[in-house]
C-alpha positions in Angstrom: 167.9 127.0 155.6 166.7 123.8 153.8 165.1 123.5 150.4 163.1 120.8 148.7 161.8 121.1 145.1 158.4 119.5 145.6 155.3 119.6 147.8 155.4 120.7 151.5 154.3 117.2 152.5 157.2 115.6 150.6 159.7 118.2 151.9 158.6 117.7 155.5 159.1 114.0 155.1 162.5 114.5 153.5 163.7 116.6 156.5 161.8 114.7 159.2 165.1 114.1 161.0 165.6 117.9 161.3 162.0 118.6 162.4 162.4 115.8 165.0 165.0 118.1 166.7 162.1 120.4 167.6 163.5 123.7 166.2 162.5 126.8 168.1 161.3 128.4 164.9 159.8 126.6 161.9 158.9 128.7 158.9 158.8 125.8 156.4 156.2 126.4 153.8 155.5 126.2 150.0 156.7 129.4 148.3 156.8 130.8 144.8 160.2 130.9 143.1 160.3 134.7 143.1 159.9 134.7 146.9 162.4 131.8 147.4 165.0 133.8 145.3 164.6 136.8 147.6 164.6 135.2 151.0 168.0 136.5 152.1 167.9 139.9 150.4 167.4 141.5 153.8 170.9 140.3 154.8 172.6 142.5 152.2 171.3 146.1 152.4 173.1 148.6 150.2 174.4 150.7 153.2 176.4 147.9 154.7 180.0 146.8 154.2 180.1 143.1 153.0 182.9 140.7 152.5 182.5 137.1 151.1 185.1 134.3 150.8 184.9 130.6 150.2 187.1 127.8 151.4 186.9 124.1 150.7 186.4 121.2 153.0 186.3 117.5 152.5 186.4 116.3 156.1 184.3 117.2 159.1 187.1 118.0 161.5 185.5 119.0 164.8 188.5 120.5 166.5 189.1 123.1 163.8 185.3 123.8 163.5 185.2 124.5 167.2 188.4 126.7 167.1 187.0 128.7 164.2 183.6 129.1 166.0 185.3 130.3 169.2 187.2 132.9 167.2 184.1 134.0 165.4 182.5 134.6 168.8 185.5 136.7 169.9 185.2 138.7 166.6 181.5 139.3 167.2 182.3 140.6 170.7 184.8 143.1 169.4 181.9 144.8 167.7 183.5 145.9 164.4 181.7 143.2 162.4 178.1 143.0 163.1 177.1 139.7 161.6 180.2 137.4 161.0 179.2 133.9 159.9 180.7 130.6 158.8 178.3 128.7 156.6 178.8 125.1 155.7 177.1 124.2 152.4 176.1 120.6 152.1 174.6 119.5 148.8 174.7 116.4 146.8 177.1 116.8 143.8 175.9 113.8 141.6 173.7 115.8 139.2 176.3 118.6 138.8 179.2 116.2 138.3 177.2 114.2 135.7 177.8 117.1 133.3 181.2 117.0 131.5 183.7 119.4 132.8 184.1 121.0 129.3 180.3 121.6 129.0 180.3 124.7 131.3 182.9 127.4 132.2 183.4 126.6 135.8 185.6 123.7 136.8 184.3 120.5 138.4 185.5 119.1 141.7 184.1 115.6 141.2 187.5 113.9 141.7 187.9 115.3 145.2 184.3 115.4 146.5 184.8 118.7 148.2 182.2 121.2 149.4 182.4 124.9 150.3 182.5 126.9 153.5 181.3 130.4 153.1 182.9 133.1 155.3 180.6 136.1 155.5 181.4 139.4 157.2 179.3 142.6 157.4 179.8 146.0 159.1 178.1 149.3 159.5 179.8 151.8 157.3 178.8 154.6 159.6 181.3 153.3 162.2 184.1 153.3 159.7 185.5 151.2 157.0 186.5 147.8 158.4 187.5 146.2 155.2 191.1 145.6 156.2 190.0 144.1 159.6 187.5 141.8 157.9 190.2 140.6 155.5 192.5 139.8 158.4 189.9 137.8 160.2 189.0 136.1 156.9 192.6 135.0 156.4 192.9 133.8 160.0 189.7 131.7 159.7 190.8 130.3 156.3 194.0 129.0 157.8 192.2 127.6 160.8 189.6 125.7 158.7 192.2 124.6 156.2 194.5 123.1 158.9 191.8 120.4 159.5 191.7 119.3 155.9 194.0 116.5 154.7 195.1 115.7 151.2 193.9 118.9 149.5 196.2 120.3 146.8 196.2 124.0 145.9 193.5 123.3 143.2 191.3 121.4 145.7 191.4 124.4 148.2 189.7 126.7 145.8 186.3 127.6 146.9 183.3 128.7 144.8 184.5 131.5 142.5 181.3 133.6 142.9 182.2 134.1 146.5 185.6 135.4 145.8 185.3 138.7 144.0 187.3 140.5 146.7 190.1 137.9 146.4 190.3 138.4 142.7 190.5 142.2 143.0 192.5 143.0 146.0 193.6 140.1 148.1 197.1 139.5 146.8 199.0 139.7 150.1 201.8 137.3 151.1 199.7 135.8 154.0 196.9 134.8 151.7 196.6 130.9 151.8 196.4 130.6 148.1 196.3 132.9 145.0 193.1 132.8 143.0 193.1 134.0 139.4 191.0 133.2 136.3 193.3 130.5 135.0 193.0 128.6 138.3 189.3 129.3 138.8 188.3 128.0 135.4 190.9 125.2 135.2 191.1 123.3 132.0 188.3 125.4 130.4 190.4 128.6 130.6 192.0 128.3 127.1 188.5 127.8 125.5 187.3 130.9 127.4 190.3 132.8 126.1 189.3 132.0 122.6 185.7 133.2 123.2 187.1 136.4 124.9 189.4 137.1 121.8 186.3 136.9 119.6 183.8 138.9 121.6 185.9 141.1 123.9 189.4 141.4 122.5 190.0 144.8 124.2 189.0 143.2 127.6 186.3 145.8 128.4 184.8 143.4 130.8 187.8 143.0 133.1 186.5 142.7 136.7 186.4 139.8 139.0 188.4 136.9 137.6 189.3 138.6 134.4 190.1 136.3 131.4 193.0 137.4 129.2 192.0 137.2 125.5 193.9 134.7 123.5 196.5 136.2 121.2 195.2 137.2 117.6 195.6 134.5 115.0 197.9 136.7 113.0 200.5 136.6 115.7 200.5 132.8 116.2 202.7 130.3 114.6 201.0 128.7 111.6 201.8 125.3 110.2 201.0 124.5 106.6 199.5 121.1 105.9 200.9 119.9 102.6 
């Protein structure tokens, strides 16, 4: 799936190298934003089980990519997961990283120049709940892909938070490659978010996903008088 914000002629020129590969199917066309925003809705019907997870990559390591792909084919043949996928997301980060880290909630990764790999798993609920199996495959693929990355610390390994709701809620097992919680996901912006949380949601009503713990009330903090 490629995207260009401009005319179809400009887009085809931009992706000429891809069209020169003579794809079997070419559905490139100019579309309204509403249509663009719903192009993959069909992938996620409400009656299917779905599990997302993101891991980080900095290097294109062909041996681990091949190993992960081979394992994915095996998983597909086992039949429990109907549409397992490994999606490499390539996008230029210059515009995003031009914004200061403190300007938005989510942390920046400009220092490491890392991108995301999305692991996606689906299954038919009528054949049973395969959540535990999907999580085990996810953990296995995460380790395979991570083994080909050099020089990534625990912070660098974090994928895109919006793809990790399941990790935030339930994936706390010992064999998980790394723990993800709100303080890690939001990085240096977490204390600022805690202050906002204390002001607008001190009872932590909105406590799902990567829940932010409200900062302690001002009355309970140590105060220093300026004389």
